[in-house]
C-alpha positions, 0 to 999 in steps of 0.5 A: 079224494081225501076224506076230512078225517085224514086231512084233519089228522095230517094237519094236527101232525104237521102243526106239532112237528113244524116249528115256525122258521126263524126268518118268518119270526124275524120278519114278523118282529121287523114288521111290528116295529114299523107300526106307528102307535095311535096313527091314523092311516090315509088310504090311496085315492084318485089323485085327480089334478094335483097342482104342481106335481109332474107326471112323466115317464120317470115319475109315479104320482100317488095321493093319500087322503084321510079326513082333514089331510091329503098327501100328494107324492111324486116318486121318481126312480133314478140310478136305482134309488127313490126320490120323493117330492111331496105336498101335504094339504092343508099345511099342518102347521108350524113344528110339523114333521114328515117321516119318509120311511122304508123298512130299514131307513127313516128320513125326517123332514121339516114341512115348508110353509107351502106344505112341500117336502122332499127326501132323496136316495131311498132304496127301492121297495116298501115306502110310507110317509108319516106326518107328525103334527103338534097336538094331533095324532100322527097320520101315516100313508099305507105302505106302497111298493116302489120297484125300479 
């Protein structure tokens, strides 16, 4: 059994001689750049019976909710790429835009009057959606990992 004094001394020695690896610092800076200042984050919830959204073996359905706004996303993987068909309700209004984001790519889409939007050809991995509404704070979904 290691005594506490020895363990603490080992930690002190290690902290002074073990700099943070460059790739860890770079990953932290990349993650920080993905934030949306002032955004409200919608959390995942049971999607229940989402109208107009398919649920078959080739797609994954997820719902995110925050006070006053719901995102229903159908995520399909084909040929190694991700396609997203989404619906925002209630309709966020004229001039609202959706950003479908991965850590390395953002596709901006207009939202149809029905609340629908789509983005195709995204790489697999982490995915988030941000709704920009005139006169309101942006609303973003939590990041979800989509694997082929």
